[in-house]
C-alpha positions as CSV (number, residue, x, y, z in Angstrom):
1,M,0.1,0.0,0.2
2,S,1.6,3.4,-0.9
3,T,0.6,6.5,0.8
4,V,0.9,10.0,-0.9
5,E,3.6,12.3,0.6
6,K,2.3,15.4,1.7
7,T,4.0,19.0,1.5
8,C,4.6,21.5,4.1
9,S,5.8,25.1,3.7
10,C,7.2,27.5,6.0
11,F,7.0,31.2,6.0
12,G,7.8,34.2,8.5
13,H,8.7,37.5,8.8
14,S,12.4,38.4,7.8
15,D,13.4,39.1,11.6
16,V,12.0,36.6,14.0
17,E,13.4,36.4,17.8
18,I,14.0,32.6,18.1
19,T,13.2,31.9,21.6
20,D,13.5,28.3,23.4
21,E,9.5,28.5,23.5
22,L,9.1,29.3,20.0
23,T,11.8,26.5,19.2
24,A,9.9,24.1,21.4
25,R,6.4,25.0,19.9
26,T,7.7,24.7,16.3
27,R,9.4,21.5,16.8
28,I,5.9,20.1,18.4
29,E,4.2,21.4,14.8
30,I,6.7,19.7,12.8
31,D,6.3,16.5,14.6
32,K,2.6,16.8,14.1
33,A,3.0,17.6,10.2
34,I,5.3,14.4,9.9
35,K,2.9,12.1,11.9
36,D,0.1,13.5,9.6
37,G,2.3,12.2,6.4
38,V,4.3,15.4,5.4
39,R,7.6,14.2,4.1
40,I,8.4,17.2,1.6
41,F,9.3,20.6,3.3
42,L,9.5,23.7,1.3
43,F,11.7,26.6,2.2
44,G,12.3,30.0,0.8
45,G,15.2,30.8,3.1
46,R,14.5,34.7,3.7
47,S,13.5,34.5,7.1
48,D,14.8,33.7,10.5
49,F,11.8,31.6,11.0
50,D,12.5,29.6,7.7
51,D,16.0,29.0,9.3
52,L,14.6,27.6,12.5
53,C,12.1,25.4,10.7
54,Y,15.1,24.0,8.4
55,D,17.1,23.3,11.3
56,L,14.3,21.6,13.2
57,V,13.5,19.3,9.9
58,T,17.3,18.7,9.5
59,E,17.4,17.5,13.1
60,K,14.4,15.1,12.4
61,K,15.7,14.0,9.2
62,N,18.9,13.1,10.7
63,A,17.4,11.5,14.0
64,E,15.2,9.3,11.7
65,P,16.5,8.8,8.2
66,Q,14.0,6.0,7.5
67,L,11.2,8.9,7.1
68,N,12.9,10.0,3.8
69,I,12.5,13.6,4.6
70,K,13.0,15.8,1.5
71,R,14.1,19.4,2.1
72,V,13.5,21.7,-0.8
73,F,14.6,25.4,-1.6
74,C,12.3,27.2,-3.6
75,F,13.6,30.4,-5.2
76,P,11.7,33.1,-7.0
77,L,12.5,33.1,-10.8
78,D,14.9,35.8,-11.9
79,K,14.9,36.4,-15.6
80,H,18.5,36.8,-15.6
81,L,19.3,34.0,-13.1
82,R,22.7,32.2,-14.0
83,K,23.6,31.3,-10.6
84,P,21.6,30.8,-7.3
85,P,20.3,34.2,-5.9
86,W,22.7,36.2,-3.8
87,W,20.9,35.5,-0.6
88,F,21.1,31.9,-1.2
89,I,22.8,30.1,1.7
90,R,24.3,26.8,0.9
91,K,22.7,24.1,3.1
92,E,21.9,20.7,2.5
93,Y,18.7,20.3,0.2
94,E,17.5,17.3,-1.5
95,A,16.1,19.4,-4.3
96,L,16.1,23.0,-5.6
97,E,12.9,24.3,-7.4
98,C,11.7,27.6,-9.0
99,P,8.0,27.3,-8.6
100,T,7.3,30.7,-10.1
101,K,4.9,32.5,-12.6
102,N,5.9,35.6,-14.7
103,F,6.5,38.8,-12.7
104,D,6.9,42.4,-13.2
105,Y,9.7,42.9,-10.5
106,W,11.4,41.3,-7.7
107,Y,8.9,41.8,-5.0
108,T,6.1,40.1,-7.5
109,A,8.6,37.3,-8.0
110,I,9.0,36.5,-4.2
111,Y,5.0,36.8,-3.8
112,Y,4.4,34.4,-6.9
113,R,6.9,32.0,-5.6
114,N,5.1,32.1,-2.3
115,I,1.6,31.5,-4.0
116,A,3.3,28.5,-5.7
117,M,4.5,27.0,-2.6
118,I,1.3,27.4,-0.8
119,D,-0.7,25.9,-3.9
120,Q,1.6,22.7,-3.6
121,S,1.3,22.5,0.1
122,D,-0.9,20.6,2.5
123,T,0.0,22.3,5.8
124,I,1.7,25.8,6.1
125,L,3.6,26.8,9.3
126,F,3.8,30.7,9.7
127,W,5.2,33.0,12.1
128,V,3.3,36.2,11.1
129,E,1.6,39.0,12.5
130,Q,-0.8,41.3,10.6
131,R,1.1,43.8,9.0
132,E,-0.6,45.1,5.9
133,N,2.3,45.8,3.8
134,S,4.2,42.4,4.5
135,G,5.0,40.0,2.0
136,A,4.6,37.2,4.8
137,Y,1.0,38.4,5.8
138,K,0.1,38.5,2.2
139,T,1.1,35.0,1.9
140,Y,-1.0,34.2,5.0
141,Q,-4.0,35.7,3.6
142,Y,-3.5,33.8,0.4
143,A,-3.3,30.4,2.3
144,V,-6.5,31.2,4.3
145,K,-8.3,31.9,1.1
146,K,-7.3,28.6,-0.2
147,H,-8.5,26.8,2.7
148,K,-5.0,25.3,3.6
149,R,-4.3,23.8,7.1
150,I,-2.4,26.7,8.7
151,V,-0.5,26.9,11.8
152,N,0.6,30.5,12.9
153,L,3.3,30.2,15.7
154,F,3.5,33.9,16.2
155,I,-0.2,33.6,18.1
């Protein structure tokens, strides 16, 4: 009997204070997602919360290799991209993807990348507060409209 692998995306504001409490709560939510069948984790790599999630998923992957967890770095399309984006930090990912539609300018590219990540996710872990001009908050609003399973660790 084969099971369909579920996908989880992680999003947050650029600057997040990573506390022991946030780390513990995030670890619990990652464990819940894995228990629910998530095996693919998508990362944009542009926030402290992304980094926290990446570290915790990597910790779980190393502790339980039989789970076959896959970490995927998703970068926004750059029409002139000949190498990874300047902000790309080399970590160990099982795949790199560019799930992006056409765009007008850089901010739009990131938003469309986020939408594509949401569209392919079953669960989304957020650390986001309501800030009208925030890309993370706009991504959160899109996930709500798509009726995705959302966990907002900001609350």
